[in-house]
FIMARVEX-958184 format. One line per 3 residues: number of its first residue (from 1); for each residue x, y, z of N, C-alpha, C. Coordinates in Angstrom, 1 decimal, m for minus. Layout:
NUM> X,Y,Z,X,Y,Z,X,Y,Z; ... $
END
This chain:
1> 8.1,m0.8,m20.8,6.8,m0.7,m20.1,5.7,m0.4,m21.1; 4.6,m1.1,m21.1,3.5,m0.9,m22.0,2.7,0.2,m21.4; 2.3,1.3,m22.1,1.6,2.4,m21.6,0.2,2.4,m22.2 $
4> m0.8,2.5,m21.4,m2.2,2.6,m21.9,m2.5,4.0,m22.3; m2.3,4.3,m23.6,m2.5,5.7,m24.0,m3.9,6.1,m24.0; m4.9,5.2,m23.8,m6.3,5.6,m23.7,m6.6,6.2,m22.4 $
7> m5.7,6.2,m21.4,m6.0,6.8,m20.2,m5.7,8.3,m20.3; m6.7,9.1,m20.2,m6.5,10.5,m20.4,m6.0,11.2,m19.1; m5.1,12.2,m19.2,m4.7,12.9,m18.0,m5.8,13.6,m17.4 $
10> m5.8,13.7,m16.0,m6.9,14.4,m15.4,m6.4,15.8,m14.9; m5.2,16.1,m15.3,m4.7,17.4,m14.9,m3.4,17.7,m15.7; m3.0,18.9,m15.8,m1.8,19.2,m16.5,m0.5,18.6,m16.0 $
13> m0.5,18.1,m14.7,0.7,17.6,m14.2,0.7,16.0,m14.3; m0.2,15.5,m15.0,m0.3,14.0,m15.0,m0.6,13.5,m16.4; 0.2,12.6,m16.9,0.0,12.0,m18.2,m0.1,10.5,m18.1 $
16> m0.4,9.8,m19.2,m0.6,8.3,m19.1,0.5,7.6,m18.5; 1.8,8.0,m18.6,2.9,7.3,m18.0,2.8,7.3,m16.5; 2.1,8.3,m15.9,2.0,8.3,m14.5,1.1,7.1,m14.0 $
19> m0.1,7.0,m14.7,m1.0,5.9,m14.4,m0.3,4.5,m14.7; 0.5,4.5,m15.7,1.2,3.2,m16.0,2.1,2.8,m14.9; 2.8,3.8,m14.3,3.7,3.6,m13.2,3.0,3.1,m12.0 $
22> 1.8,3.6,m11.7,0.9,3.2,m10.6,0.5,1.7,m10.9; 0.1,1.5,m12.1,m0.3,0.1,m12.5,0.8,m0.9,m12.2; 2.0,m0.6,m12.6,3.1,m1.5,m12.4,3.4,m1.8,m11.0 $
25> 3.2,m0.8,m10.1,3.4,m1.1,m8.7,2.3,m2.0,m8.2; 1.1,m1.7,m8.6,m0.1,m2.6,m8.2,0.1,m4.0,m8.7; 0.6,m4.2,m9.9,0.7,m5.5,m10.5,1.7,m6.3,m9.7 $
28> 2.8,m5.7,m9.1,3.8,m6.4,m8.4,3.4,m6.7,m7.0; 2.5,m5.8,m6.4,2.3,m5.9,m4.9,0.9,m6.2,m4.5; m0.1,m6.1,m5.4,m1.5,m6.3,m5.0,m2.1,m7.2,m6.0 $
31> m1.6,m8.5,m6.0,m2.0,m9.4,m7.1,m3.5,m9.8,m7.1; m4.1,m9.9,m5.9,m5.5,m10.2,m5.9,m6.3,m9.1,m6.5; m6.0,m7.9,m6.1,m6.8,m6.8,m6.6,m6.5,m6.6,m8.1 $
34> m5.2,m6.8,m8.5,m4.9,m6.6,m9.9,m5.7,m7.7,m10.8; m5.8,m8.9,m10.2,m6.6,m9.9,m10.9,m8.1,m9.4,m11.1; m8.6,m8.9,m10.0,m10.1,m8.4,m10.1,m10.3,m7.1,m10.8 $
37> m9.2,m6.3,m11.0,m9.4,m5.0,m11.5,m9.8,m4.9,m12.9; m9.6,m6.0,m13.7,m9.9,m5.9,m15.1,m11.4,m5.9,m15.4; m12.2,m6.1,m14.3,m13.7,m5.9,m14.5,m14.1,m4.4,m14.4 $
40> m13.2,m3.6,m13.9,m13.5,m2.2,m13.7,m13.5,m1.4,m15.1; m14.3,m0.3,m15.2,m14.0,0.6,m16.3,m12.6,1.1,m16.3; m12.0,1.3,m17.5,m10.6,1.7,m17.6,m10.3,2.8,m16.7 $
43> m11.0,3.9,m16.6,m10.7,5.1,m15.9,m10.7,4.8,m14.4; m11.7,4.1,m13.9,m11.7,3.7,m12.5,m10.6,2.7,m12.1; m10.3,1.8,m13.1,m9.2,0.8,m12.8,m7.9,1.5,m12.5 $
46> m7.6,2.5,m13.4,m6.3,3.2,m13.2,m6.3,4.1,m12.0; m7.5,4.7,m11.7,m7.6,5.4,m10.4,m7.3,4.6,m9.2; m7.9,3.3,m9.2,m7.7,2.4,m8.1,m6.2,2.0,m8.1 $
49> m5.6,1.8,m9.2,m4.1,1.5,m9.2,m3.3,2.6,m8.5; m3.7,3.8,m8.7,m2.9,4.9,m8.1,m3.1,4.9,m6.6; m4.3,4.6,m6.1,m4.5,4.6,m4.7,m3.7,3.4,m4.1 $
52> m3.7,2.2,m4.7,m2.9,1.1,m4.2,m1.4,1.4,m4.3; m1.0,2.1,m5.3,0.4,2.5,m5.4,0.8,3.4,m4.2; 0.0,4.4,m3.9,0.3,5.2,m2.8,0.4,4.4,m1.5 $
55> m0.6,3.6,m1.2,m0.6,2.7,0.0,0.7,1.9,0.1; 1.1,1.3,m1.1,2.3,0.5,m1.1,3.5,1.3,m0.8; 3.6,2.5,m1.4,4.8,3.4,m1.1,4.9,3.7,0.3 $
58> 3.7,4.0,1.0,3.7,4.3,2.4,4.1,3.0,3.2; 3.7,1.9,2.8,4.1,0.6,3.5,5.6,0.4,3.4; 6.1,0.7,2.2,7.6,0.5,1.9,8.4,1.5,2.8 $
61> 7.8,2.7,3.0,8.6,3.6,3.8,8.7,3.1,5.2; 7.7,2.4,5.7,7.7,1.8,7.1,8.6,0.6,7.1; 8.3,m0.3,6.2,8.9,m1.7,6.2,10.4,m1.7,5.9 $
64> 10.9,m0.6,5.3,12.3,m0.6,4.9,13.2,m0.9,6.1; 13.0,m0.3,7.2,13.7,m0.5,8.4,13.0,0.2,9.5; 12.9,m0.4,10.7,12.2,0.3,11.8,13.0,1.6,12.3 $
67> 14.3,1.6,12.0,15.1,2.8,12.3,14.7,3.9,11.3; 14.3,5.0,11.9,13.9,6.1,11.1,12.5,6.0,10.4; 11.8,5.0,10.7,10.4,4.8,10.1,9.5,5.9,10.5 $
70> 9.5,6.4,11.8,8.7,7.4,12.2,8.9,8.7,11.4; 10.2,9.0,11.1,10.5,10.2,10.3,10.0,10.0,8.9; 10.2,8.8,8.4,9.7,8.6,7.0,8.2,8.8,6.9 $
73> 7.4,8.3,7.9,6.0,8.5,7.9,5.7,10.0,8.0; 6.4,10.8,8.8,6.3,12.2,8.9,6.5,12.8,7.5; 7.5,12.4,6.8,7.7,12.9,5.4,6.6,12.6,4.5 $
76> 6.1,11.4,4.6,5.0,11.0,3.8,3.7,11.9,4.0; 3.5,12.1,5.3,2.4,13.0,5.7,2.6,14.4,5.1; 3.8,14.9,5.2,4.1,16.2,4.6,3.9,16.2,3.1 $
79> 4.3,15.1,2.4,4.1,14.9,1.0,2.6,14.9,0.7; 1.8,14.2,1.5,0.4,14.1,1.3,m0.2,15.5,1.4; 0.2,16.3,2.4,m0.3,17.6,2.6,0.0,18.5,1.3 $
82> 1.2,18.3,0.7,1.5,19.1,m0.5,0.7,18.7,m1.6; 0.5,17.4,m1.8,m0.4,16.8,m2.8,m1.8,17.4,m2.8; m2.3,17.5,m1.5,m3.7,18.0,m1.4,m3.7,19.5,m1.5 $
85> m2.6,20.1,m1.5,m2.5,21.6,m1.8,m2.2,21.8,m3.3; m2.1,20.7,m4.0,m1.8,20.8,m5.5,m0.4,21.3,m5.7; 0.5,21.0,m4.8,1.9,21.4,m4.9,2.7,20.1,m5.2 $
88> 3.0,19.9,m6.5,3.8,18.7,m6.9,5.2,19.1,m7.2; 5.7,20.2,m6.8,7.0,20.7,m7.1,8.1,19.7,m6.6; 7.9,19.0,m5.6,8.9,18.1,m5.0,9.0,16.8,m5.8 $
91> 8.1,16.5,m6.7,8.0,15.2,m7.4,8.9,15.3,m8.6; 9.8,14.2,m8.7,10.7,14.2,m9.9,10.1,13.3,m10.9; 11.0,12.5,m11.6,10.5,11.7,m12.7,10.7,10.2,m12.5 $
94> 10.9,9.8,m11.3,11.1,8.4,m10.9,9.7,7.7,m11.1; 9.7,6.3,m11.2,8.4,5.6,m11.3,7.5,5.9,m10.1; 8.1,6.0,m8.9,7.3,6.3,m7.7,6.7,7.6,m7.7 $
97> 7.5,8.6,m8.2,7.0,10.0,m8.2,5.9,10.1,m9.3; 6.1,9.4,m10.4,5.0,9.4,m11.5,3.7,8.8,m10.9; 3.9,7.7,m10.1,2.7,7.1,m9.5,2.0,8.1,m8.6 $
100> 2.8,8.9,m7.9,2.2,9.9,m7.0,1.5,11.0,m7.7; 2.0,11.3,m8.9,1.2,12.3,m9.8,m0.2,11.7,m10.1; m0.2,10.4,m10.5,m1.5,9.8,m10.7,m2.4,9.8,m9.5 $
103> m1.7,9.6,m8.4,m2.5,9.6,m7.1,m3.1,11.0,m6.9; m2.4,12.0,m7.1,m2.9,13.4,m7.0,m4.1,13.6,m7.9; m4.0,13.2,m9.2,m5.1,13.3,m10.1,m6.3,12.6,m9.6 $
106> m6.1,11.4,m9.0,m7.2,10.6,m8.6,m7.9,11.2,m7.4; m7.2,11.7,m6.4,m7.8,12.2,m5.2,m8.6,13.5,m5.5; m8.1,14.2,m6.6,m8.8,15.4,m7.0,m10.1,15.0,m7.7 $
109> m10.0,14.1,m8.7,m11.2,13.7,m9.5,m12.3,13.0,m8.6; m11.9,12.2,m7.7,m12.9,11.4,m6.9,m13.1,12.0,m5.5; m12.5,13.2,m5.2,m12.8,13.9,m4.0,m12.6,13.0,m2.8 $
112> m11.5,12.3,m2.7,m11.2,11.4,m1.6,m10.6,12.2,m0.4; m11.3,12.1,0.7,m10.8,12.9,1.9,m9.4,12.6,2.3; m8.7,13.7,2.6,m7.3,13.5,3.0,m7.2,12.8,4.3 $
115> m8.2,12.9,5.2,m8.2,12.2,6.5,m8.1,10.7,6.4; m8.6,10.1,5.3,m8.5,8.7,5.2,m7.0,8.3,5.1; m6.2,9.0,4.4,m4.8,8.7,4.3,m4.0,9.0,5.5 $
118> m4.5,10.0,6.3,m3.9,10.2,7.6,m4.2,9.1,8.5; m5.4,8.6,8.5,m5.8,7.4,9.3,m4.9,6.2,8.9; m4.6,6.0,7.6,m3.7,5.0,7.1,m2.3,5.1,7.7 $
121> m1.8,6.4,7.7,m0.5,6.6,8.3,m0.5,6.3,9.8; m1.6,6.6,10.4,m1.6,6.2,11.9,m1.5,4.7,12.0; m2.2,4.0,11.2,m2.0,2.5,11.2,m0.6,2.1,11.1 $
124> 0.1,2.7,10.2,1.6,2.4,10.1,2.3,2.7,11.3; 2.0,3.8,12.0,2.6,4.1,13.3,2.3,3.1,14.3; 1.1,2.6,14.3,0.7,1.5,15.3,1.6,0.3,15.2 $
127> 2.0,0.0,13.9,2.9,m1.2,13.7,4.3,m0.9,14.3; 4.6,0.3,14.4,6.0,0.6,15.0,6.1,0.5,16.5; 4.9,0.6,17.2,5.0,0.6,18.6,4.1,m0.4,19.3 $
130> 3.2,m1.1,18.6,2.3,m2.1,19.2,2.6,m3.4,18.6; 2.9,m4.4,19.4,3.1,m5.7,18.9,2.1,m6.7,19.4; 1.1,m6.3,20.2,0.1,m7.2,20.7,m1.2,m6.4,20.9 $
133> m2.3,m7.1,20.9,m3.6,m6.5,21.1,m4.4,m7.4,22.2; m4.9,m6.7,23.2,m5.6,m7.5,24.3,m6.9,m8.0,23.9; m7.7,m7.2,23.1,m9.1,m7.6,22.9,m9.4,m7.4,21.4 $
136> m10.5,m8.0,20.9,m10.9,m7.9,19.6,m11.2,m6.4,19.3; m11.8,m5.7,20.2,m12.1,m4.3,20.0,m10.8,m3.5,19.7; m9.7,m3.8,20.4,m8.4,m3.2,20.1,m7.9,m3.6,18.7 $
139> m8.0,m4.8,18.4,m7.5,m5.3,17.1,m8.4,m4.7,16.0; m9.7,m4.6,16.2,m10.6,m4.1,15.2,m10.2,m2.6,14.9; m9.8,m1.9,15.9,m9.4,m0.5,15.7,m8.1,m0.5,14.8 $
142> m7.2,m1.4,15.1,m6.0,m1.5,14.2,m6.4,m1.9,12.8; m7.3,m2.9,12.6,m7.7,m3.3,11.3,m8.3,m2.1,10.5; m9.1,m1.3,11.2,m9.6,m0.1,10.5,m8.5,0.8,10.0 $
145> m7.5,1.0,10.7,m6.5,2.0,10.3,m5.6,1.4,9.2; m5.5,0.1,9.1,m4.6,m0.4,8.0,m5.4,m1.0,6.8; m6.7,m1.2,7.0,m7.5,m1.8,5.9,m8.9,m1.3,5.8 $
148> m9.6,m1.2,6.9,m11.0,m0.7,6.8,m11.0,0.7,6.1; m10.1,1.5,6.4,m10.0,2.9,5.8,m9.8,2.7,4.3; m9.1,1.7,3.9,m8.9,1.5,2.4,m10.2,1.1,1.8 $
151> m11.1,0.4,2.5,m12.4,0.2,2.0,m13.1,1.5,1.7; m13.0,2.5,2.7,m13.6,3.8,2.5,m13.0,4.5,1.3; m11.7,4.4,1.1,m11.1,5.1,0.0,m11.6,4.5,m1.3 $
154> m11.6,3.2,m1.4,m12.0,2.6,m2.7,m13.5,2.8,m2.9; m14.3,3.0,m1.9,m15.7,3.2,m2.1,m15.9,4.6,m2.8; m15.0,5.5,m2.6,m15.1,6.8,m3.2,m14.9,6.7,m4.7 $
157> m14.2,5.7,m5.2,m14.0,5.4,m6.6,m15.1,4.5,m7.1; m15.5,3.5,m6.3,m16.5,2.6,m6.8,m17.9,3.2,m6.7; m18.2,4.1,m5.8,m19.4,4.8,m5.5,m20.7,4.3,m6.1 $
160> m21.8,4.9,m5.8,m22.0,6.0,m5.0,m21.8,5.7,m3.5; m21.5,6.7,m2.7,m21.2,6.5,m1.3,m22.3,7.1,m0.4; m22.8,6.3,0.6,m23.7,6.9,1.6,m23.3,6.3,2.9 $
163> m24.0,6.7,4.0,m23.6,6.3,5.3,m23.6,4.7,5.5; m24.7,4.0,5.1,m24.6,2.6,5.3,m23.4,1.9,4.5; m23.2,2.4,3.3,m22.1,1.8,2.5,m20.8,2.1,3.1 $
166> m20.6,3.2,3.8,m19.3,3.5,4.4,m19.0,2.5,5.5; m20.0,2.2,6.4,m19.7,1.3,7.5,m19.5,m0.1,6.9; m20.2,m0.5,5.8,m20.0,m1.8,5.3,m18.7,m1.9,4.5 $
169> m18.2,m0.8,4.0,m16.9,m0.8,3.3,m15.8,m1.0,4.4; m16.0,m0.4,5.5,m15.0,m0.6,6.6,m15.0,m2.1,7.1; m16.2,m2.7,7.2,m16.3,m4.1,7.6,m15.6,m5.0,6.6 $
172> m15.7,m4.7,5.3,m15.1,m5.5,4.3,m13.6,m5.4,4.4; m13.1,m4.2,4.6,m11.6,m4.0,4.7,m11.1,m4.7,6.0; m11.9,m4.6,7.1,m11.5,m5.3,8.3,m11.5,m6.8,8.1 $
175> m12.4,m7.4,7.4,m12.5,m8.8,7.1,m11.2,m9.3,6.4; m10.8,m8.5,5.4,m9.6,m8.8,4.6,m8.3,m8.7,5.5; m8.3,m7.8,6.4,m7.1,m7.7,7.2,m7.1,m8.8,8.2 $
178> m8.2,m9.2,8.8,m8.3,m10.3,9.7,m7.9,m11.6,8.9; m8.3,m11.7,7.7,m7.8,m12.9,6.9,m6.3,m12.9,6.8; m5.7,m11.7,6.5,m4.2,m11.6,6.5,m3.6,m12.1,7.8 $
181> m4.2,m11.6,8.9,m3.6,m12.0,10.2,m3.7,m13.5,10.4; m4.8,m14.1,10.0,m4.9,m15.6,10.2,m3.9,m16.3,9.3; m3.7,m15.8,8.1,m2.8,m16.5,7.1,m1.4,m16.3,7.6 $
184> m1.0,m15.1,8.2,0.4,m14.8,8.4,0.8,m14.9,9.9; 0.2,m15.8,10.6,0.5,m16.0,12.0,2.0,m16.2,12.2; 2.6,m17.1,11.4,4.0,m17.4,11.5,4.9,m16.2,11.1 $
187> 4.6,m15.6,10.0,5.4,m14.5,9.6,5.4,m13.3,10.6; 4.2,m13.1,11.2,4.2,m12.1,12.2,4.9,m12.5,13.5; 4.9,m13.7,13.9,5.7,m14.2,15.0,7.2,m14.0,14.7 $
190> 7.6,m14.2,13.5,9.0,m14.1,13.2,9.4,m12.6,13.3; 8.5,m11.7,13.2,8.7,m10.2,13.3,8.4,m9.7,14.7; 8.2,m10.7,15.6,7.9,m10.3,17.0,6.5,m9.7,17.3 $
193> 5.6,m10.1,16.4,4.2,m9.6,16.6,3.2,m10.7,16.7; 2.2,m10.5,17.6,1.1,m11.5,17.8,m0.1,m10.7,17.7; m0.8,m10.8,16.5,m2.0,m10.0,16.3,m3.3,m10.7,16.9 $
196> m3.2,m12.0,17.1,m4.4,m12.7,17.6,m4.7,m12.1,19.0; m5.9,m11.7,19.3,m6.2,m11.0,20.6,m5.9,m11.9,21.8; m5.3,m11.3,22.8,m4.9,m12.0,24.0,m6.1,m12.7,24.6 $
199> m7.3,m12.0,24.6,m8.5,m12.6,25.2,m8.9,m13.9,24.5; m8.7,m14.0,23.2,m9.0,m15.2,22.5,m8.0,m16.3,22.7; m6.7,m15.9,22.8,m5.7,m16.9,23.1,m6.0,m17.5,24.5 $
202> m6.3,m16.7,25.5,m6.6,m17.1,26.8,m7.9,m18.0,26.8; m8.9,m17.6,26.0,m10.1,m18.4,26.0,m9.9,m19.8,25.5; m9.0,m20.0,24.5,m8.7,m21.3,24.0,m7.4,m21.9,24.6 $
205> m6.9,m21.3,25.6,m5.7,m21.8,26.4,m4.5,m22.0,25.5; m4.2,m21.0,24.7,m3.0,m21.0,23.9,m2.0,m20.0,24.5; m0.9,m20.5,24.9,0.1,m19.6,25.4,1.2,m19.2,24.3 $
208> 2.0,m18.3,24.7,3.0,m17.8,23.7,4.0,m18.9,23.2; 4.3,m19.8,24.2,5.3,m20.9,23.8,4.7,m21.8,22.8; 3.4,m22.1,22.9,2.7,m22.9,21.9,2.7,m22.3,20.5 $
211> 2.5,m21.0,20.4,2.6,m20.3,19.2,4.1,m20.3,18.6; 5.0,m20.0,19.5,6.4,m20.0,19.1,6.9,m21.3,18.5; 6.4,m22.4,19.1,6.7,m23.8,18.7,5.9,m24.2,17.5 $
214> 4.9,m23.4,17.1,4.1,m23.8,16.0,3.2,m25.0,16.2; 2.7,m25.2,17.4,1.9,m26.3,17.8,0.5,m26.2,17.2; 0.0,m27.1,16.4,m1.3,m27.1,15.8,m2.2,m28.0,16.7 $
217> m2.4,m27.6,17.9,m3.2,m28.4,18.8,m4.7,m28.3,18.5; m5.5,m29.1,19.2,m6.9,m29.0,19.1,m7.4,m27.6,19.5; m6.8,m27.1,20.6,m7.1,m25.7,21.0,m6.8,m24.7,20.0 $
220> m5.6,m24.8,19.3,m5.3,m23.8,18.3,m6.3,m23.9,17.1; m6.6,m25.1,16.7,m7.6,m25.3,15.7,m8.9,m24.7,16.0; m9.4,m24.8,17.3,m10.6,m24.2,17.7,m10.5,m22.7,17.7 $
223> m9.3,m22.2,18.1,m9.1,m20.7,18.0,m9.2,m20.2,16.6; m8.6,m20.9,15.6,m8.6,m20.5,14.2,m10.0,m20.6,13.7; m10.7,m21.6,14.0,m12.1,m21.7,13.5,m13.0,m20.6,14.0 $
226> m12.7,m20.2,15.3,m13.4,m19.1,15.9,m13.1,m17.8,15.1; m11.9,m17.6,14.8,m11.5,m16.3,14.1,m11.9,m16.4,12.7; m11.9,m17.5,12.1,m12.4,m17.7,10.7,m13.9,m17.3,10.6 $
229> m14.7,m17.7,11.6,m16.1,m17.4,11.5,m16.3,m15.9,11.8; m15.4,m15.3,12.6,m15.5,m13.9,12.9,m15.2,m13.1,11.5; m14.2,m13.6,10.8,m13.9,m13.0,9.5,m15.0,m13.1,8.5 $
232> m15.6,m14.3,8.5,m16.7,m14.5,7.6,m17.9,m13.7,7.9; m18.2,m13.5,9.2,m19.3,m12.6,9.6,m19.0,m11.1,9.1; m17.7,m10.7,9.2,m17.4,m9.4,8.7,m17.6,m9.3,7.2 $
235> m17.2,m10.4,6.5,m17.4,m10.4,5.0,m18.9,m10.3,4.7; m19.7,m11.0,5.4,m21.2,m10.9,5.2,m21.7,m9.5,5.5; m21.2,m8.9,6.5,m21.6,m7.5,6.9,m21.2,m6.6,5.7 $
238> m20.0,m6.7,5.3,m19.5,m5.8,4.2,m20.2,m6.1,2.9; m20.5,m7.3,2.6,m21.2,m7.7,1.4,m22.6,m7.1,1.2; m23.2,m6.7,2.4,m24.5,m6.1,2.3,m24.5,m4.8,1.5 $
241> m23.3,m4.1,1.5,m23.2,m2.8,0.8,m22.8,m2.9,m0.6; m22.5,m4.1,m1.1,m22.0,m4.2,m2.5,m23.0,m3.8,m3.5; m24.3,m4.1,m3.2,m25.4,m3.8,m4.2,m25.6,m2.3,m4.3 $
244> m25.0,m1.5,m3.5,m25.1,0.0,m3.6,m24.0,0.6,m4.5; m23.0,m0.2,m4.8,m21.9,0.3,m5.7,m22.4,0.5,m7.1; m21.7,1.3,m7.8,m22.0,1.5,m9.2,m22.0,0.2,m10.0 $
247> m23.0,0.0,m10.9,m23.1,m1.2,m11.7,m22.4,m1.0,m13.0; m21.2,m0.7,m13.0,m20.4,m0.4,m14.2,m19.1,m1.3,m14.2; m19.2,m2.4,m13.4,m18.0,m3.2,m13.2,m17.4,m3.0,m11.8 $
250> m17.8,m1.9,m11.1,m17.3,m1.6,m9.8,m17.9,m2.7,m8.8; m19.2,m2.9,m8.9,m19.8,m3.8,m8.0,m19.3,m5.3,m8.2; m19.0,m5.6,m9.4,m18.5,m7.0,m9.7,m17.0,m7.1,m9.2 $
253> m16.3,m6.0,m9.4,m14.9,m6.1,m8.9,m14.8,m6.2,m7.4; m15.6,m5.4,m6.7,m15.6,m5.5,m5.2,m16.1,m6.9,m4.8; m17.1,m7.5,m5.5,m17.6,m8.8,m5.2,m16.5,m9.9,m5.4 $
256> m15.8,m9.7,m6.5,m14.7,m10.7,m6.8,m13.6,m10.6,m5.8; m13.2,m9.4,m5.4,m12.2,m9.2,m4.3,m12.6,m9.9,m3.1; m13.9,m9.7,m2.7,m14.4,m10.3,m1.4,m14.3,m11.8,m1.5 $
259> m14.9,m12.4,m2.5,m15.0,m13.9,m2.5,m13.6,m14.5,m2.7; m12.7,m13.9,m3.4,m11.4,m14.4,m3.6,m10.6,m14.3,m2.3; m10.6,m13.2,m1.7,m9.9,m13.0,m0.5,m10.4,m13.9,0.6 $
262> m11.7,m14.0,0.7,m12.3,m14.9,1.7,m11.9,m16.4,1.4; m11.6,m16.7,0.1,m11.2,m18.0,m0.2,m9.9,m18.5,0.6; m9.1,m17.5,1.0,m8.0,m17.8,1.8,m8.4,m18.5,3.1 $
265> m9.5,m18.2,3.7,m10.0,m18.8,4.9,m10.3,m20.3,4.6; m10.9,m20.6,3.5,m11.1,m22.0,3.1,m9.8,m22.7,2.9; m8.7,m22.0,2.4,m7.4,m22.7,2.2,m6.8,m23.0,3.5 $
268> m7.0,m22.1,4.5,m6.5,m22.4,5.9,m7.2,m23.7,6.4; m8.5,m23.7,6.2,m9.3,m24.9,6.7,m8.8,m26.2,6.0; m8.5,m26.1,4.7,m8.1,m27.3,4.0,m6.8,m27.8,4.5 $
271> m6.0,m27.0,5.0,m4.7,m27.5,5.6,m4.8,m27.6,7.1; m6.0,m27.9,7.5,m6.3,m28.2,8.9,m5.8,m27.2,9.9; m5.9,m25.9,9.5,m5.5,m24.8,10.3,m4.0,m24.7,10.6 $
274> m3.2,m25.4,9.9,m1.7,m25.4,10.0,m1.2,m24.2,9.2; m1.1,m23.1,9.9,m0.5,m21.9,9.3,1.0,m21.7,9.5; 1.6,m22.7,10.1,3.0,m22.6,10.5,3.9,m23.3,9.4 $
277> 3.4,m24.4,8.9,4.3,m25.1,7.9,4.2,m24.6,6.5; 3.1,m24.0,6.1,3.0,m23.4,4.8,2.0,m22.3,4.8; 2.2,m21.3,3.9,1.3,m20.2,3.8,0.1,m20.5,3.0 $
280> m1.1,m20.3,3.5,m2.4,m20.6,2.8,m2.5,m19.5,1.7; m2.9,m20.0,0.5,m3.1,m19.1,m0.7,m4.0,m19.8,m1.7; m4.5,m19.0,m2.7,m5.2,m19.6,m3.8,m4.4,m19.5,m5.0 $
283> m4.4,m20.5,m5.8,m3.7,m20.5,m7.1,m4.6,m19.6,m8.1; m4.0,m19.3,m9.2,m4.7,m18.5,m10.2,m6.0,m19.2,m10.6; m6.0,m20.5,m10.8,m7.2,m21.2,m11.3,m8.2,m21.3,m10.1 $
286> m7.7,m21.4,m8.9,m8.7,m21.4,m7.8,m9.4,m20.0,m7.7; m8.6,m18.9,m8.0,m9.3,m17.6,m8.0,m10.3,m17.6,m9.2; m9.9,m18.1,m10.3,m10.9,m18.1,m11.5,m12.1,m18.9,m11.1 $
289> m12.0,m20.0,m10.3,m13.1,m20.8,m10.0,m14.1,m20.1,m9.1; m13.7,m19.0,m8.4,m14.5,m18.3,m7.5,m15.3,m17.2,m8.2; m15.0,m17.0,m9.5,m15.7,m15.9,m10.2,m17.2,m16.1,m10.3 $
292> m17.7,m17.3,m10.5,m19.2,m17.5,m10.5,m19.8,m17.1,m9.2; m19.1,m17.3,m8.0,m19.6,m16.9,m6.7,m19.7,m15.4,m6.7; m18.7,m14.8,m7.2,m18.7,m13.3,m7.2,m19.8,m12.8,m8.0 $
295> m20.1,m13.4,m9.1,m21.3,m13.0,m10.0,m22.6,m13.1,m9.2; m22.7,m14.2,m8.4,m24.0,m14.4,m7.6,m24.1,m13.2,m6.6; m23.0,m12.9,m6.0,m23.0,m11.9,m5.0,m23.3,m10.5,m5.6 $
298> m22.7,m10.3,m6.8,m22.9,m9.0,m7.5,m24.3,m8.8,m7.9; m25.0,m9.9,m8.2,m26.4,m9.8,m8.7,m27.4,m9.7,m7.6; m27.0,m9.8,m6.3,m27.9,m9.6,m5.2,m28.5,m8.3,m5.2 $
301> m29.8,m8.2,m4.9,m30.5,m6.9,m4.8,m30.7,m6.5,m3.4; m30.9,m5.2,m3.1,m31.1,m4.8,m1.7,m32.2,m5.5,m1.0; m32.0,m6.0,0.2,m33.0,m6.7,0.9,m33.0,m8.2,0.8 $
304> m32.3,m8.7,m0.3,m32.2,m10.1,m0.5,m31.1,m10.7,0.4; m31.2,m12.0,0.8,m30.2,m12.6,1.7,m28.8,m12.6,1.0; m27.7,m12.6,1.8,m26.4,m12.7,1.2,m26.2,m14.1,0.8 $
307> m25.8,m14.4,m0.4,m25.6,m15.7,m0.9,m24.4,m16.4,m0.1; m24.5,m17.7,0.0,m23.4,m18.4,0.7,m22.2,m18.6,m0.1; m21.4,m17.5,m0.1,m20.2,m17.5,m1.0,m18.9,m17.3,m0.1 $
310> m19.1,m17.2,1.2,m17.9,m17.0,2.0,m17.6,m18.2,2.9 $
END
């Protein structure tokens, strides 16, 4: 493992190997963010890695098996409590525990509220007990707990943070989660989950059997176009706050994340809304091709229109 020795420890319990462990988790599991992260200043980049590593470790605790998942979330919340009390005595020298030491250093340095991570844990619990959502309002609440709150967490690192930026960070996180839902309709069905709101399915006359059979009917295409436009509206709402982020690479990184992730919506459209036969994604070079759009978005000044990049 290559260690970035230029990363200074932010406390006596954390050294560069801890941040390197967090980076390695992020590189394996958060490829879009990892791609965009190189525009960040080094210190912020590794702080962001540590947050993503924590989120990934929490996801793994839930996804390992539904049996005992509630108990594992309880343990994670207990670990979170100890981390916020500066008690790292339970952490060993495994890669995961080193990443958690980096996470501790990050939440201390950037004063990230503990409640954000408790909200994230609540989102994990929702996935254990809820397999359907009746309305967009219900689904939006879920999106906040699994992604919108991550926008709030990252805004603490990307800063500065004020009230408008917070709501816009939540909208951006929700946009990305809705993008995931639209991309992963088949995978979620295979796991017994339907995240598309029941009210929208009813509106476009899509029943459960049509979803189970993977029918890409005119009605299903209309439903997907409706949801894609909802996601794009959320991206535009979130993008209004990007100009408030620090102009040290943070603003550009967040802009790159937004336009690259929104590019998945275009990929869904290019395959005529067929999310059953193959998973929509962007290649490395398609991500690179969206960098100029990210730069346009990054250069927007407060009060100027949002450029047409979504």
